[in-house]
mmCIF file as Biopython writes it, N, C-alpha, C and O atoms, coordinates in Angstrom:
data_model
#
loop_
_atom_site.group_PDB
_atom_site.id
_atom_site.type_symbol
_atom_site.label_atom_id
_atom_site.label_alt_id
_atom_site.label_comp_id
_atom_site.label_asym_id
_atom_site.label_entity_id
_atom_site.label_seq_id
_atom_site.pdbx_PDB_ins_code
_atom_site.Cartn_x
_atom_site.Cartn_y
_atom_site.Cartn_z
_atom_site.occupancy
_atom_site.B_iso_or_equiv
_atom_site.auth_seq_id
_atom_site.auth_asym_id
_atom_site.pdbx_PDB_model_num
ATOM 1   N N  . MET A ? 1  ? -27.956 29.573 58.824 1.0 0.0 1  A 1 
ATOM 2   C CA . MET A ? 1  ? -27.240 29.714 60.063 1.0 0.0 1  A 1 
ATOM 3   C C  . MET A ? 1  ? -27.272 29.039 61.157 1.0 0.0 1  A 1 
ATOM 4   O O  . MET A ? 1  ? -26.353 28.398 61.666 1.0 0.0 1  A 1 
ATOM 5   N N  . ALA A ? 2  ? -28.475 29.201 61.573 1.0 0.0 2  A 1 
ATOM 6   C CA . ALA A ? 2  ? -28.917 28.547 63.039 1.0 0.0 2  A 1 
ATOM 7   C C  . ALA A ? 2  ? -29.097 27.143 62.886 1.0 0.0 2  A 1 
ATOM 8   O O  . ALA A ? 2  ? -28.783 26.407 63.822 1.0 0.0 2  A 1 
ATOM 9   N N  . ALA A ? 3  ? -29.606 26.625 61.726 1.0 0.0 3  A 1 
ATOM 10  C CA . ALA A ? 3  ? -29.374 25.412 61.220 1.0 0.0 3  A 1 
ATOM 11  C C  . ALA A ? 3  ? -28.261 24.219 61.375 1.0 0.0 3  A 1 
ATOM 12  O O  . ALA A ? 3  ? -28.205 23.011 61.603 1.0 0.0 3  A 1 
ATOM 13  N N  . THR A ? 4  ? -27.340 25.435 61.079 1.0 0.0 4  A 1 
ATOM 14  C CA . THR A ? 4  ? -25.752 24.807 60.919 1.0 0.0 4  A 1 
ATOM 15  C C  . THR A ? 4  ? -25.061 24.821 62.017 1.0 0.0 4  A 1 
ATOM 16  O O  . THR A ? 4  ? -24.240 23.941 62.276 1.0 0.0 4  A 1 
ATOM 17  N N  . LEU A ? 5  ? -25.350 25.982 62.915 1.0 0.0 5  A 1 
ATOM 18  C CA . LEU A ? 5  ? -25.388 25.868 64.253 1.0 0.0 5  A 1 
ATOM 19  C C  . LEU A ? 5  ? -25.152 24.278 65.372 1.0 0.0 5  A 1 
ATOM 20  O O  . LEU A ? 5  ? -24.258 23.636 65.922 1.0 0.0 5  A 1 
ATOM 21  N N  . ILE A ? 6  ? -27.090 24.288 65.126 1.0 0.0 6  A 1 
ATOM 22  C CA . ILE A ? 6  ? -27.457 23.127 65.978 1.0 0.0 6  A 1 
ATOM 23  C C  . ILE A ? 6  ? -27.038 21.947 65.780 1.0 0.0 6  A 1 
ATOM 24  O O  . ILE A ? 6  ? -26.865 21.099 66.657 1.0 0.0 6  A 1 
ATOM 25  N N  . THR A ? 7  ? -26.811 21.797 64.381 1.0 0.0 7  A 1 
ATOM 26  C CA . THR A ? 7  ? -26.032 20.587 64.020 1.0 0.0 7  A 1 
ATOM 27  C C  . THR A ? 7  ? -24.774 20.737 64.370 1.0 0.0 7  A 1 
ATOM 28  O O  . THR A ? 7  ? -24.274 19.782 64.963 1.0 0.0 7  A 1 
ATOM 29  N N  . ALA A ? 8  ? -23.986 21.849 64.135 1.0 0.0 8  A 1 
ATOM 30  C CA . ALA A ? 8  ? -22.698 21.019 64.879 1.0 0.0 8  A 1 
ATOM 31  C C  . ALA A ? 8  ? -22.613 20.845 66.172 1.0 0.0 8  A 1 
ATOM 32  O O  . ALA A ? 8  ? -21.879 20.012 66.704 1.0 0.0 8  A 1 
ATOM 33  N N  . LEU A ? 9  ? -23.677 21.953 67.005 1.0 0.0 9  A 1 
ATOM 34  C CA . LEU A ? 9  ? -23.595 21.433 68.594 1.0 0.0 9  A 1 
ATOM 35  C C  . LEU A ? 9  ? -24.292 20.055 68.736 1.0 0.0 9  A 1 
ATOM 36  O O  . LEU A ? 9  ? -24.076 19.488 69.807 1.0 0.0 9  A 1 
ATOM 37  N N  . VAL A ? 10 ? -25.031 19.464 67.915 1.0 0.0 10 A 1 
ATOM 38  C CA . VAL A ? 10 ? -25.715 18.184 68.230 1.0 0.0 10 A 1 
ATOM 39  C C  . VAL A ? 10 ? -24.691 17.178 68.019 1.0 0.0 10 A 1 
ATOM 40  O O  . VAL A ? 10 ? -24.857 16.150 68.676 1.0 0.0 10 A 1 
ATOM 41  N N  . LEU A ? 11 ? -23.381 17.232 67.046 1.0 0.0 11 A 1 
ATOM 42  C CA . LEU A ? 11 ? -22.704 16.536 66.445 1.0 0.0 11 A 1 
ATOM 43  C C  . LEU A ? 11 ? -21.523 16.561 67.896 1.0 0.0 11 A 1 
ATOM 44  O O  . LEU A ? 11 ? -21.316 15.479 68.444 1.0 0.0 11 A 1 
ATOM 45  N N  . ILE A ? 12 ? -20.994 17.493 68.296 1.0 0.0 12 A 1 
ATOM 46  C CA . ILE A ? 12 ? -20.196 17.893 69.691 1.0 0.0 12 A 1 
ATOM 47  C C  . ILE A ? 12 ? -20.505 17.189 70.767 1.0 0.0 12 A 1 
ATOM 48  O O  . ILE A ? 12 ? -19.719 16.661 71.554 1.0 0.0 12 A 1 
ATOM 49  N N  . ALA A ? 13 ? -22.476 17.189 70.807 1.0 0.0 13 A 1 
ATOM 50  C CA . ALA A ? 13 ? -22.537 16.617 72.124 1.0 0.0 13 A 1 
ATOM 51  C C  . ALA A ? 13 ? -22.364 14.922 71.615 1.0 0.0 13 A 1 
ATOM 52  O O  . ALA A ? 13 ? -21.956 14.036 72.367 1.0 0.0 13 A 1 
ATOM 53  N N  . LEU A ? 14 ? -22.745 14.733 70.282 1.0 0.0 14 A 1 
ATOM 54  C CA . LEU A ? 14 ? -22.762 13.291 70.426 1.0 0.0 14 A 1 
ATOM 55  C C  . LEU A ? 14 ? -21.838 12.476 70.581 1.0 0.0 14 A 1 
ATOM 56  O O  . LEU A ? 14 ? -21.984 11.287 70.864 1.0 0.0 14 A 1 
ATOM 57  N N  . VAL A ? 15 ? -20.318 13.325 70.324 1.0 0.0 15 A 1 
ATOM 58  C CA . VAL A ? 15 ? -18.787 12.791 70.581 1.0 0.0 15 A 1 
ATOM 59  C C  . VAL A ? 15 ? -18.922 13.344 71.685 1.0 0.0 15 A 1 
ATOM 60  O O  . VAL A ? 15 ? -18.446 12.392 72.303 1.0 0.0 15 A 1 
ATOM 61  N N  . ALA A ? 16 ? -19.135 13.988 72.393 1.0 0.0 16 A 1 
ATOM 62  C CA . ALA A ? 16 ? -18.431 13.922 73.926 1.0 0.0 16 A 1 
ATOM 63  C C  . ALA A ? 16 ? -19.687 12.517 74.582 1.0 0.0 16 A 1 
ATOM 64  O O  . ALA A ? 16 ? -19.259 11.752 75.446 1.0 0.0 16 A 1 
ATOM 65  N N  . CYS A ? 17 ? -20.457 12.429 74.310 1.0 0.0 17 A 1 
ATOM 66  C CA . CYS A ? 17 ? -20.997 11.268 74.863 1.0 0.0 17 A 1 
ATOM 67  C C  . CYS A ? 17 ? -20.840 9.983  74.102 1.0 0.0 17 A 1 
ATOM 68  O O  . CYS A ? 17 ? -21.221 8.891  74.523 1.0 0.0 17 A 1 
ATOM 69  N N  . ALA A ? 18 ? -20.416 10.134 73.275 1.0 0.0 18 A 1 
ATOM 70  C CA . ALA A ? 18 ? -19.955 8.645  72.502 1.0 0.0 18 A 1 
ATOM 71  C C  . ALA A ? 18 ? -18.305 8.567  73.399 1.0 0.0 18 A 1 
ATOM 72  O O  . ALA A ? 18 ? -18.016 7.419  73.739 1.0 0.0 18 A 1 
ATOM 73  N N  . ALA A ? 19 ? -17.317 9.604  73.762 1.0 0.0 19 A 1 
ATOM 74  C CA . ALA A ? 19 ? -16.218 9.623  74.410 1.0 0.0 19 A 1 
ATOM 75  C C  . ALA A ? 19 ? -15.878 8.673  75.758 1.0 0.0 19 A 1 
ATOM 76  O O  . ALA A ? 19 ? -15.049 7.811  76.052 1.0 0.0 19 A 1 
ATOM 77  N N  . PHE A ? 20 ? -17.626 9.712  76.744 1.0 0.0 20 A 1 
ATOM 78  C CA . PHE A ? 20 ? -17.531 9.634  77.859 1.0 0.0 20 A 1 
ATOM 79  C C  . PHE A ? 20 ? -18.337 7.634  78.007 1.0 0.0 20 A 1 
ATOM 80  O O  . PHE A ? 20 ? -18.235 6.887  78.980 1.0 0.0 20 A 1 
ATOM 81  N N  . THR A ? 21 ? -18.931 7.397  76.890 1.0 0.0 21 A 1 
ATOM 82  C CA . THR A ? 21 ? -19.279 6.045  77.181 1.0 0.0 21 A 1 
ATOM 83  C C  . THR A ? 21 ? -18.136 5.015  76.750 1.0 0.0 21 A 1 
ATOM 84  O O  . THR A ? 21 ? -17.938 3.958  77.349 1.0 0.0 21 A 1 
ATOM 85  N N  . ILE A ? 22 ? -17.551 5.364  75.858 1.0 0.0 22 A 1 
ATOM 86  C CA . ILE A ? 22 ? -16.108 4.326  75.530 1.0 0.0 22 A 1 
ATOM 87  C C  . ILE A ? 22 ? -15.316 4.418  76.583 1.0 0.0 22 A 1 
ATOM 88  O O  . ILE A ? 22 ? -14.678 3.434  76.956 1.0 0.0 22 A 1 
ATOM 89  N N  . TRP A ? 23 ? -15.230 5.740  77.287 1.0 0.0 23 A 1 
ATOM 90  C CA . TRP A ? 23 ? -13.922 5.912  78.806 1.0 0.0 23 A 1 
ATOM 91  C C  . TRP A ? 23 ? -14.820 4.968  79.596 1.0 0.0 23 A 1 
ATOM 92  O O  . TRP A ? 23 ? -14.310 3.976  80.117 1.0 0.0 23 A 1 
ATOM 93  N N  . MET A ? 24 ? -16.085 5.204  79.716 1.0 0.0 24 A 1 
ATOM 94  C CA . MET A ? 24 ? -16.569 3.945  80.887 1.0 0.0 24 A 1 
ATOM 95  C C  . MET A ? 24 ? -16.111 2.435  80.543 1.0 0.0 24 A 1 
ATOM 96  O O  . MET A ? 24 ? -15.226 1.729  81.026 1.0 0.0 24 A 1 
ATOM 97  N N  . LEU A ? 25 ? -17.196 2.183  79.372 1.0 0.0 25 A 1 
ATOM 98  C CA . LEU A ? 25 ? -16.519 0.922  78.987 1.0 0.0 25 A 1 
ATOM 99  C C  . LEU A ? 25 ? -14.953 0.447  79.047 1.0 0.0 25 A 1 
ATOM 100 O O  . LEU A ? 25 ? -14.388 -0.515 79.568 1.0 0.0 25 A 1 
ATOM 101 N N  . ARG A ? 26 ? -14.703 1.084  78.607 1.0 0.0 26 A 1 
ATOM 102 C CA . ARG A ? 26 ? -12.805 0.918  78.435 1.0 0.0 26 A 1 
ATOM 103 C C  . ARG A ? 26 ? -12.579 0.481  80.188 1.0 0.0 26 A 1 
ATOM 104 O O  . ARG A ? 26 ? -12.041 -0.590 80.466 1.0 0.0 26 A 1 
ATOM 105 N N  . GLU A ? 27 ? -13.034 1.397  81.237 1.0 0.0 27 A 1 
ATOM 106 C CA . GLU A ? 27 ? -13.150 1.193  82.610 1.0 0.0 27 A 1 
ATOM 107 C C  . GLU A ? 27 ? -13.023 -0.300 83.066 1.0 0.0 27 A 1 
ATOM 108 O O  . GLU A ? 27 ? -12.175 -0.849 83.769 1.0 0.0 27 A 1 
ATOM 109 N N  . LYS A ? 28 ? -14.578 -0.963 82.194 1.0 0.0 28 A 1 
ATOM 110 C CA . LYS A ? 28 ? -15.220 -2.409 82.911 1.0 0.0 28 A 1 
ATOM 111 C C  . LYS A ? 28 ? -14.492 -3.281 81.778 1.0 0.0 28 A 1 
ATOM 112 O O  . LYS A ? 28 ? -13.689 -4.117 82.194 1.0 0.0 28 A 1 
ATOM 113 N N  . ASN A ? 29 ? -14.671 -3.185 80.477 1.0 0.0 29 A 1 
ATOM 114 C CA . ASN A ? 29 ? -14.656 -3.933 80.034 1.0 0.0 29 A 1 
ATOM 115 C C  . ASN A ? 29 ? -13.368 -3.507 78.764 1.0 0.0 29 A 1 
ATOM 116 O O  . ASN A ? 29 ? -13.787 -2.870 77.798 1.0 0.0 29 A 1 
ATOM 117 N N  . PRO A ? 30 ? -12.183 -3.786 78.789 1.0 0.0 30 A 1 
ATOM 118 C CA . PRO A ? 30 ? -11.069 -3.456 77.152 1.0 0.0 30 A 1 
ATOM 119 C C  . PRO A ? 30 ? -11.574 -4.161 76.320 1.0 0.0 30 A 1 
ATOM 120 O O  . PRO A ? 30 ? -11.714 -3.483 75.303 1.0 0.0 30 A 1 
ATOM 121 N N  . THR A ? 31 ? -12.101 -5.628 76.109 1.0 0.0 31 A 1 
ATOM 122 C CA . THR A ? 31 ? -12.549 -6.173 74.690 1.0 0.0 31 A 1 
ATOM 123 C C  . THR A ? 31 ? -13.346 -5.243 74.169 1.0 0.0 31 A 1 
ATOM 124 O O  . THR A ? 31 ? -12.955 -4.553 73.228 1.0 0.0 31 A 1 
ATOM 125 N N  . LEU A ? 32 ? -14.387 -5.122 74.627 1.0 0.0 32 A 1 
ATOM 126 C CA . LEU A ? 32 ? -15.748 -4.619 73.953 1.0 0.0 32 A 1 
ATOM 127 C C  . LEU A ? 32 ? -15.417 -3.202 73.844 1.0 0.0 32 A 1 
ATOM 128 O O  . LEU A ? 32 ? -16.247 -2.428 73.367 1.0 0.0 32 A 1 
ATOM 129 N N  . LEU A ? 33 ? -14.800 -2.982 74.061 1.0 0.0 33 A 1 
ATOM 130 C CA . LEU A ? 33 ? -14.070 -1.356 73.980 1.0 0.0 33 A 1 
ATOM 131 C C  . LEU A ? 33 ? -13.051 -1.058 72.221 1.0 0.0 33 A 1 
ATOM 132 O O  . LEU A ? 33 ? -12.995 -0.030 71.547 1.0 0.0 33 A 1 
ATOM 133 N N  . GLN A ? 34 ? -12.322 -2.576 71.950 1.0 0.0 34 A 1 
ATOM 134 C CA . GLN A ? 34 ? -12.126 -2.503 70.582 1.0 0.0 34 A 1 
ATOM 135 C C  . GLN A ? 34 ? -13.498 -2.833 69.569 1.0 0.0 34 A 1 
ATOM 136 O O  . GLN A ? 34 ? -13.639 -2.190 68.528 1.0 0.0 34 A 1 
ATOM 137 N N  . GLN A ? 35 ? -14.172 -3.556 69.847 1.0 0.0 35 A 1 
ATOM 138 C CA . GLN A ? 35 ? -15.830 -3.740 69.411 1.0 0.0 35 A 1 
ATOM 139 C C  . GLN A ? 35 ? -16.314 -2.280 68.978 1.0 0.0 35 A 1 
ATOM 140 O O  . GLN A ? 35 ? -16.667 -1.855 67.878 1.0 0.0 35 A 1 
ATOM 141 N N  . GLN A ? 36 ? -16.216 -1.706 70.139 1.0 0.0 36 A 1 
ATOM 142 C CA . GLN A ? 36 ? -17.317 0.330  70.071 1.0 0.0 36 A 1 
ATOM 143 C C  . GLN A ? 36 ? -16.395 0.673  69.034 1.0 0.0 36 A 1 
ATOM 144 O O  . GLN A ? 36 ? -16.610 1.112  67.904 1.0 0.0 36 A 1 
ATOM 145 N N  . GLU A ? 37 ? -15.312 0.389  69.634 1.0 0.0 37 A 1 
ATOM 146 C CA . GLU A ? 37 ? -14.151 1.790  68.911 1.0 0.0 37 A 1 
ATOM 147 C C  . GLU A ? 37 ? -14.304 1.414  66.808 1.0 0.0 37 A 1 
ATOM 148 O O  . GLU A ? 37 ? -14.550 2.179  65.876 1.0 0.0 37 A 1 
ATOM 149 N N  . GLN A ? 38 ? -14.037 0.033  66.849 1.0 0.0 38 A 1 
ATOM 150 C CA . GLN A ? 38 ? -14.773 -0.081 65.706 1.0 0.0 38 A 1 
ATOM 151 C C  . GLN A ? 38 ? -15.849 0.230  65.195 1.0 0.0 38 A 1 
ATOM 152 O O  . GLN A ? 38 ? -15.692 0.708  64.071 1.0 0.0 38 A 1 
ATOM 153 N N  . SER A ? 39 ? -16.875 0.169  65.524 1.0 0.0 39 A 1 
ATOM 154 C CA . SER A ? 39 ? -18.568 0.445  64.825 1.0 0.0 39 A 1 
ATOM 155 C C  . SER A ? 39 ? -18.315 2.254  65.591 1.0 0.0 39 A 1 
ATOM 156 O O  . SER A ? 39 ? -19.430 2.286  66.111 1.0 0.0 39 A 1 
ATOM 157 N N  . VAL A ? 40 ? -17.893 3.187  65.854 1.0 0.0 40 A 1 
ATOM 158 C CA . VAL A ? 40 ? -17.874 4.478  66.126 1.0 0.0 40 A 1 
ATOM 159 C C  . VAL A ? 40 ? -16.936 4.819  65.269 1.0 0.0 40 A 1 
ATOM 160 O O  . VAL A ? 40 ? -16.739 6.033  65.211 1.0 0.0 40 A 1 
ATOM 161 N N  . ARG A ? 41 ? -16.148 4.012  64.432 1.0 0.0 41 A 1 
ATOM 162 C CA . ARG A ? 41 ? -15.363 5.089  63.961 1.0 0.0 41 A 1 
ATOM 163 C C  . ARG A ? 41 ? -15.842 4.647  62.354 1.0 0.0 41 A 1 
ATOM 164 O O  . ARG A ? 41 ? -15.461 5.415  61.471 1.0 0.0 41 A 1 
ATOM 165 N N  . THR A ? 42 ? -16.473 3.718  62.032 1.0 0.0 42 A 1 
ATOM 166 C CA . THR A ? 42 ? -17.431 3.743  60.390 1.0 0.0 42 A 1 
ATOM 167 C C  . THR A ? 42 ? -18.555 3.859  60.810 1.0 0.0 42 A 1 
ATOM 168 O O  . THR A ? 42 ? -19.401 3.412  60.035 1.0 0.0 42 A 1 
ATOM 169 N N  . TRP A ? 43 ? -19.164 4.538  62.295 1.0 0.0 43 A 1 
ATOM 170 C CA . TRP A ? 43 ? -20.727 5.484  62.061 1.0 0.0 43 A 1 
ATOM 171 C C  . TRP A ? 43 ? -19.840 6.846  61.716 1.0 0.0 43 A 1 
ATOM 172 O O  . TRP A ? 43 ? -20.338 7.722  61.009 1.0 0.0 43 A 1 
ATOM 173 N N  . PHE A ? 44 ? -18.727 6.954  62.163 1.0 0.0 44 A 1 
ATOM 174 C CA . PHE A ? 44 ? -18.168 8.376  62.254 1.0 0.0 44 A 1 
ATOM 175 C C  . PHE A ? 44 ? -17.793 8.359  60.963 1.0 0.0 44 A 1 
ATOM 176 O O  . PHE A ? 44 ? -18.468 9.232  60.418 1.0 0.0 44 A 1 
ATOM 177 N N  . ASP A ? 45 ? -17.202 7.928  60.300 1.0 0.0 45 A 1 
ATOM 178 C CA . ASP A ? 45 ? -16.743 7.572  58.219 1.0 0.0 45 A 1 
ATOM 179 C C  . ASP A ? 45 ? -18.287 8.064  57.576 1.0 0.0 45 A 1 
ATOM 180 O O  . ASP A ? 45 ? -18.355 8.916  56.690 1.0 0.0 45 A 1 
ATOM 181 N N  . HIS A ? 46 ? -19.390 7.455  58.109 1.0 0.0 46 A 1 
ATOM 182 C CA . HIS A ? 46 ? -20.733 7.359  57.400 1.0 0.0 46 A 1 
ATOM 183 C C  . HIS A ? 46 ? -21.513 8.808  57.584 1.0 0.0 46 A 1 
ATOM 184 O O  . HIS A ? 46 ? -22.229 9.254  56.688 1.0 0.0 46 A 1 
ATOM 185 N N  . MET A ? 47 ? -21.307 9.477  58.805 1.0 0.0 47 A 1 
ATOM 186 C CA . MET A ? 47 ? -21.657 10.519 58.536 1.0 0.0 47 A 1 
ATOM 187 C C  . MET A ? 47 ? -21.000 11.642 58.205 1.0 0.0 47 A 1 
ATOM 188 O O  . MET A ? 47 ? -21.609 12.662 57.880 1.0 0.0 47 A 1 
ATOM 189 N N  . ILE A ? 48 ? -19.294 11.548 58.268 1.0 0.0 48 A 1 
ATOM 190 C CA . ILE A ? 48 ? -18.625 12.336 57.435 1.0 0.0 48 A 1 
ATOM 191 C C  . ILE A ? 48 ? -18.761 12.051 55.855 1.0 0.0 48 A 1 
ATOM 192 O O  . ILE A ? 48 ? -18.513 13.096 55.253 1.0 0.0 48 A 1 
ATOM 193 N N  . HIS A ? 49 ? -18.961 11.367 55.287 1.0 0.0 49 A 1 
ATOM 194 C CA . HIS A ? 49 ? -18.721 11.357 53.991 1.0 0.0 49 A 1 
ATOM 195 C C  . HIS A ? 49 ? -20.210 11.639 53.311 1.0 0.0 49 A 1 
ATOM 196 O O  . HIS A ? 49 ? -20.316 12.230 52.237 1.0 0.0 49 A 1 
ATOM 197 N N  . ARG A ? 50 ? -21.278 11.174 54.021 1.0 0.0 50 A 1 
ATOM 198 C CA . ARG A ? 50 ? -22.688 11.823 53.766 1.0 0.0 50 A 1 
ATOM 199 C C  . ARG A ? 50 ? -23.019 13.064 53.396 1.0 0.0 50 A 1 
ATOM 200 O O  . ARG A ? 50 ? -23.777 13.319 52.459 1.0 0.0 50 A 1 
ATOM 201 N N  . HIS A ? 51 ? -22.208 14.274 54.451 1.0 0.0 51 A 1 
ATOM 202 C CA . HIS A ? 51 ? -22.428 15.510 54.445 1.0 0.0 51 A 1 
ATOM 203 C C  . HIS A ? 51 ? -21.718 15.979 52.759 1.0 0.0 51 A 1 
ATOM 204 O O  . HIS A ? 51 ? -21.749 17.149 52.380 1.0 0.0 51 A 1 
#
């Protein structure tokens, strides 16, 4: 139970971090955002399918 909660909190923190990073990058460099978005999607798909 505790492990599941911790895992969920870690995932939420990672998603929040990624969203903030993407937002910062979008402000500075729109072309870099597209590459970042693609890699984040790939990583996210990997995480979802792994569990």
